[in-house]
C-alpha positions, -999 to 999 in steps of 0.1 A, spaced: -692 -192 -415 -721 -196 -391 -725 -220 -362 -757 -239 -367 -785 -238 -342 -802 -270 -330 -825 -286 -337 -817 -278 -373 -848 -273 -395 -857 -255 -426 -831 -245 -452 -801 -259 -434 -817 -293 -427 -828 -295 -463 -791 -296 -473 -790 -331 -459 -816 -351 -479 -831 -383 -465 -816 -416 -475 -807 -449 -459 -770 -443 -456 -761 -429 -421 -798 -422 -415 -796 -424 -377 -764 -404 -376 -779 -377 -397 -811 -375 -376 -791 -373 -343 -768 -346 -357 -798 -326 -369 -816 -329 -336 -790 -318 -310 -765 -347 -306 -738 -330 -326 -725 -297 -340 -729 -279 -372 -715 -251 -393 -729 -235 -424 -718 -209 -449 -747 -184 -443 -772 -180 -414 -804 -176 -434 -799 -191 -468 -771 -216 -466 -758 -234 -497 -736 -258 -478 -730 -271 -443 -711 -296 -422 -724 -316 -393 -706 -337 -367 -721 -363 -344 -701 -390 -326 -672 -401 -349 -691 -390 -380 -688 -358 -401 -715 -352 -428 -713 -328 -457 -744 -313 -472 -754 -289 -500 -734 -275 -529 -698 -267 -517 -690 -231 -523 -659 -209 -516 -662 -215 -478 -666 -253 -480 -629 -259 -473 -630 -236 -443 -662 -254 -430 -645 -288 -433 -612 -277 -416 -631 -261 -387 -653 -292 -382 -623 -316 -384 -604 -295 -359 -633 -292 -335 -623 -325 -318 -595 -350 -321 -613 -381 -335 -608 -407 -362 -635 -391 -383 -656 -410 -407 -667 -386 -434 -699 -389 -454 -694 -366 -484 -714 -364 -516 -695 -365 -549 -695 -328 -553 -675 -324 -521 -645 -345 -532 -623 -316 -544 -629 -296 -512 -622 -326 -490 -591 -336 -509 -578 -300 -505 -581 -301 -468 -575 -337 -456 -557 -369 -463 -582 -397 -464 -587 -434 -471 -619 -449 -484 -639 -475 -465 -670 -494 -472 -701 -493 -450 -735 -510 -455 -768 -492 -452 -802 -506 -442 -837 -493 -449 -846 -472 -418 -883 -476 -426 -883 -514 -422 -878 -527 -387 -872 -563 -377 -903 -582 -366 -907 -588 -329 -916 -625 -330 -883 -637 -345 -864 -613 -322 -882 -628 -292 -872 -663 -303 -835 -652 -305 -837 -638 -270 -849 -672 -257 -817 -688 -269 -797 -675 -240 -768 -699 -231 -767 -715 -197 -754 -690 -171 -763 -660 -193 -787 -632 -187 -799 -600 -204 -802 -568 -183 -810 -532 -192 -780 -509 -193 -789 -485 -166 -779 -472 -132 -743 -480 -122 -738 -500 -154 -737 -467 -174 -705 -456 -156 -691 -491 -156 -693 -493 -194 -670 -462 -196 -643 -481 -177 -636 -507 -204 -626 -500 -240 -648 -527 -255 -680 -512 -240 -672 -475 -239 -690 -466 -271 -723 -478 -256 -724 -446 -236 -696 -424 -249 -718 -398 -266 -738 -391 -235 -732 -379 -199 -744 -405 -174 -776 -384 -167 -782 -379 -204 -780 -416 -211 -804 -423 -183 -829 -399 -199 -827 -408 -235 -802 -436 -240 -812 -473 -242 -791 -504 -240 -790 -541 -231 -761 -561 -217 -756 -598 -219 -738 -613 -189 -722 -646 -184 -719 -656 -147 -725 -620 -138 -699 -605 -161 -709 -584 -191 -696 -600 -223 -717 -584 -250 -741 -555 -255 -762 -534 -278 -769 -497 -271 -779 -464 -286 -748 -449 -300 -768 -418 -307 -804 -408 -301 -829 -388 -322 -866 -380 -319 -884 -413 -321 -854 -435 -325 -817 -444 -321 -787 -457 -340 -776 -491 -327 -741 -498 -315 -731 -535 -309 -700 -549 -293 -687 -582 -279 -659 -586 -253 -628 -602 -267 -628 -639 -263 -666 -642 -265 -670 -637 -303 -688 -663 -324 -712 -675 -296 -743 -656 -307 -740 -631 -278 -742 -600 -301 -773 -615 -318 -791 -620 -285 -781 -586 -271 -792 -568 -303 -825 -587 -304 -832 -577 -268 -824 -541 -274 -845 -538 -306 -875 -554 -287 -870 -530 -259 -869 -501 -283 -901 -512 -300 -918 -516 -266 -910 -479 -260 -922 -468 -294 -887 -462 -308 -871 -471 -341 -838 -488 -339 -817 -480 -370 -787 -499 -382 -757 -488 -403 -730 -515 -406 -693 -506 -404 -683 -540 -419 -696 -571 -436 -699 -590 -403 -722 -563 -389 -742 -563 -421 -747 -601 -418 -759 -596 -383 -783 -569 -393 -798 -592 -420 -801 -620 -395 -820 -598 -372 -844 -588 -399 -831 -555 -414 -834 -550 -451 -802 -541 -469 -800 -508 -489 -766 -516 -503 -730 -507 -497 -716 -472 -499 -683 -454 -494 -671 -431 -466 -638 -414 -461 -616 -421 -431 -597 -390 -419 -559 -396 -419 -547 -360 -412 -546 -325 -426 -530 -315 -459 -500 -292 -455 
């Protein structure tokens, strides 16, 4: 087993073919916001990447696939979401207990149009404001569970350099936001969250529209991969094009 070097290019990166599902996660993992392990240093046949709460399997699993999986799953204590091609099922089942969950992919090549997004931003409720997630707000987001994942994959300084986010405030208090969960060259994967008690008011829509506009102004692509049907509906409302549902595995623990 070999620890992968970042950014991952060439033979190792080729084990993770392009596709709409988990596109932003894969790009971030391949370009330094994650870790990787492969079965050989020069001509790998299979590899495992981790980035954030995600673990991705690539290539054709050989004799070392189970060891790669176990090592990656043990690298951190997380509620891993595992993207594994069909050929990896036996290796995964031998190592881990899992449940299956449904996610929703969106075409990473098609971005929402700016004019409809700008119209959404103009619908700010009375007493509400949009502000960039920067300065002291980065550390402040870490202090509350609802907003922690806006910045959890970065140090404060790293987020200031390559992260991007927008917070929606009501009477000076942040109640929703959208941020880069992970970053990759030329883009970011969007994370959206609303404070409990403020759901259903359109806050997430406005914050997301504001973030995507800001990303476009900076020449960045904002990619979306929905964890549930509600997030998928929001993505379609914003202007993303669905690429269909797909399954991931939710890590429940190791096999004896």
